[in-house]
N, C-alpha and C positions, 0 to 999 in steps of 0.2 A: 644713481646719486653720488656726487663729487666729494668726496672725502680726502684731506690730506695728512702727513704725518703728523703734523700737528694736533687733527682732530682725535687721532688717534692716540696719540700722548696722553691729551687731555682726559680723554675717556678712560684711558688706564687708569689715571689720576684719580677720576672719579669713583671706580670701582675699589681701589685700594681703600679710600677712605670709608666707602659702605662697608668693608670689611671691619672698620672700627667697631662697629654697633653688631657685630655678629651676634654676642650673647645677652644682647640687651632691649633690642626691638621689640620684642615679639608683644602683641600680636601683630605689630605693623611690619612692614618688609623692611630689608636694609638698602639705605640709597646713599649717594653719595654725589656730591655736585662741585664743581671748578667753575669760575667765573673767570671769563680773559677780556682785558679792557679793547677797546678800540688799537691802542698805541702795542696789543700782543702781550701786556704784562699781565699774569697771573694776580688778581686782585682779592679772590675771593676761594677759600676754601670751606666745604661744610659736609656734615653727615648728621642720620638720624640716628641718635643715642637710645631714647624710648620713648613709650607710648606718651602722650599728653604734652613732650616736650616739642622745641622746634624742629620742623622738618628740616631735611639737607638743605632745599635752596633758600629757606628763610636763614638758617645759620650762616650760609654762604652770602648773602645779600646783605647780611649786618656785619660782615667782615668788609665787603668792598666798597659799602657805604654810596657815595656819591659816585663812585667810578664806576658803579654796575649801569649807568646810563649809556647805551649803545654799545654794552659788550655781549660778549656771546657765552651761553651759558651751557655748560656740560651737565647732564645728569643722567643716572643709570636708570630710572624709572619714570616716565609719563608723569609729568605735574598734577598733585592731584587736583578736583574740580569742585570738590562738595566742602560744606563746612561741618567739620567733626570737632573733636576736642582740640583743633586748631583750625584757622581760615584756610582757605585754599591756595596753594601755592601758585597755580597759575594767573591768578589774580595779583599775587605779591611781586611776580615778574613783568606783570605789565604795569604796575604803578612804581616798579623801578625803573620802566624805561630802557629796559633789554631790548636788543636788535635782533637777536638770532638766540633759538634754543635748537642744539643736538640731544637728543635722546637715545638712550639703551635699549628699551624694552617698552612697550606700550604696557598700561595698567592690565591687570588678566582679568579684571572685574568683569564679567561680558555686559552686566549695567551700567559702567561709566568709562570703558576703554576708548580712547581716541577722543573725548570730551574736552579734558583739559588741553589736549593739542589743538583742536578747534579752537578752544578758547583764545589760544594765545593766537592762530593764524588770523581768527577774525579782528584782533585789537592790533594787527598789521606785522606781525612778529615772525619773523621768518623760523620757520620749523623742519629741519633735517632730521633723519633716522627712519630707522632702527640704527645702530653703530654698535657692533661687539656684542649682537644682542645673545647670543649663545652665554658668553661670558656674565653678562647681566641675568638672564633667567639663571644661571648655576648658583647665584647670589641667595635666591629664593624660592627655592623648590616646595617648599612646604605652603608659603603663601600664595604662590600659583596655584598649588594643586586646590588650596580650600576655597579659592575664588572661584575655581572653575568647576569643582565637584562638591565642595563641601567638607568633603574629608582631608586631614592632614596626609605630609608626608612620612612615610613609616620607615624607618632604619632598623635591621635586625643585625646587632652586633654579636659575635661568637668568638672563641676562642679554640683554638684546636692544636693537637700535634702533628707531625707530619703525616701520620698515618691517620688522620680526621678523627679523632678522638677529642671530647671534651671533656670529659670526667673517666677516672676509674671507676669499675663497677659496681667500687663500695659510695660513690657519689664525689668522693674527694676530687678537688679540680683547682685548689689553690696552692701555686700559682703555675699554670701553665706557660704563659710568656711573661715577658722581664718587664722591668721598670718603666723601659721607654713606651712600650704596647701600654701600659697601663695609664699612662701618663697621656698619651693619644686619645684614651677612652674619656677622659676627663673633660677635653674639648667635644667629643660626641655629645656627653651628658650635658655638660654647659649651653651648647646651641638648641639642645631639645626642650620643648614645653613640658614634656611629659616623658617618664620612664616605665615601661611594663615590664614586670616580672610575676614569676608565679609564685603559687603556695610552696611548690614543690623547692625552689631555688631558696624562697625565705627559710624553709625549716631545716635545708640541708647546710647552708652557708651563713644564713644571719646575716645578710647584708644591709651597707645603710644607702647604699645608691643616692649618695650626694656628690655635689661637684667640692672638691676640696682641696684642689690644686694651689698653691702659692702664685704659680704663673698667670692663674684668672683673678687673681684680686684678693683682697682679705675677705669681703663678705659677697661672694658671687651670689646671680641670682640662682635659687633653687628649684629645679623642675618639680613637678607632680609626682608623686611615686604611685602608681597603680598596680596592686597586687591581684592577679585573677587567681580569686580563691572561693571556688564554688560554694563550698560549703564554713567556709570562715574556720580554717584550722590553724590559721596564724595566730599565735600566743599574744597576750596583750604585754608581755615584756620583750617584744621581737624589737631590735636596733633601728627596723623601718617605721617602727611607731613613736619614737624618741621625739620626733616632731610631727605630731598628729596634724597639725595644720596642713602639710605639705605632703599627706597621704591619705589614696581612696582605696576601697575595697570592691572589686567588680566579683560581684557574688550570685547566685542562683536563688538565694532567699530574699523573703519580703522584710528587709530590715531597713533604719536608717542610718546606723552606724555600728562600727565595730571599736570598741572602746570609745575612745575620742575622735577616730577616725570617720570620714562618711564612708558609706555602703552604699552602692549604686546597685539595686537589682536588674540585672541583665539576662534573665535565664531564656535560654536558647527553646525555642517551642517543641514541646513533647520531650525536654531531657532535664537531666537534672546539671547542666552544663552551661557555662558562662556563652552568651553570643556575641562572637569577638567582633563581629561586623557592626552589630549596635554598639559595642564599645568605643571602636575608633571612629562612629558617627557620631557618638556622644561626646569625644574630645575635639572633634569638628566643630561640634557646637558651642563648646567653650572657647572657640578660637585659637586652638593649638594648633601651629604650624607645623611643626616637626616633633614626630614620638621615636622615640628609643625603645626597641624591646631587648632586654637584657633577661633573658630567660633559659631554662633547660631545653633539650631536644624535642620534649613533646610539646610543649606550647609553641617552642618556635617551627616546629613542622606544621603544627593546626595553622599558626598564621599563615604560613608559606603555602600549603594547602587551598587554604580560602581565598589567594590572591589578593591578600593584604599588605604584603610585603613589596614596598617599591625599590630598596636598596639593601644588598646583603654585604655587611661588611665582616671580614674574618680575620683575625691576628693568628698566623701560625707559626708556632714555634718547632725548632730544630730538634725535635726530641720526637722518639717512639714511646707510646702507651701502653701496645699491646691488644691483641685480638677481643680482649673482653671488655674494654674500656666502652663508654657510653658514645653513639654517634654524634654528628652535628646535628642533624635533624632525624626525629621518628617521622618515618614518611613509610607507609603502606603501599610500596613499590615491589612487584615480583616480576616484572616482565619492562626489556629495554624501552619498550613505545611508550610505557607509562612515565618515563624521567621527565625532569621539570627542567628547560635548559635555561641559561644562565649567559647574559652577555657579561664577560668580564672586561670592566673597563679601567680597572688600573692595578697593578702590581706593585709596592714598595716598600724598601726594606725602613724599618722602625726598630733601629738599635740592632737586636740579634735577630730580632723576627721581621714575619713578611706582612704587610697588610693589603689583603686582596678585596678591591670591591667590586659586586657584580650588582647586575639588574635581573631580576626572574623575567623570562619571556611573556610569563602567563597573568602580567600586570599593565598597566595602563603605562604608555608614556608621562612620567610624571610634569615634567617641564611643558607637554604640550598635550593635554588632555581633552577630550572633547568637552562640550559646555554641559551635556547631561549623559547620564549613564541609564 
């Protein structure tokens, strides 16, 4: 496949445009598009903002107008080929008379992958790609995994001291890390469709778990907050219930609601515990692409042991909290052979703290999962 520096520059620009929809496109993917006229001028930029509104290609075509005829189109994701809330982008490109389409990655849905590209080829349009495929995949880990497996991409976020403690023995945990790390967590929340926490965290910290950073807009999209609360111990005056339309409870009881919030009975067979795998599958059924776990070591450890965590994000502070503090994960491991191996993919300073991103070895590759499990 013959690609030039100009091709790389245009696709990089399309990737940057796609990021502008980072916090708004769900359940749709984040997509960017650049159109370059025959004379080499960039005549159209576009990105997808939210479901039901114009896709990246349509927005770029609107900007390019008649200059799109004979142009080259750079798009981070294969143009769609089906009628949904908007029309197929592949047909829009054909109708505009573009000469060439360069794509970042194919549509991950196994039922449609490649069909949009083939429609373009059948219309006589030159198709090249994939280009910068790994970067294109990194934009949409949740959409990719949900399309391939039916389940969302699950991150587990934790804060710890240098000696690996997440709270004092009393449960006190505010604040381990500094303001820069907490601002970074706001971005994780904003890109997530839902946030999972446990009843223990609600009772100990009474968190809001909302997106409230001024940098993310005056009225940012709020993810659904899901409390894993087997016996519905959460008090009805808890902060997390102040906006009950954005809160749900995963419980082990046959109930329909807890106060004004929805309650989902997801009892694990022959136990009084919530079935965590069923919870993740339920969120996938609700078209949640990315899920963030913000919970204590017991619930976080249960998700990790179940192989349901795709990514661990740890904010580490330069302080020591002592040997009686609570660990990062509660894991009943007694032998070295039982360890859960992690692939550390990033260590980066965030203010005075450090952000460590790791992928557990006992989970699937979220960007290249099999068609079925």
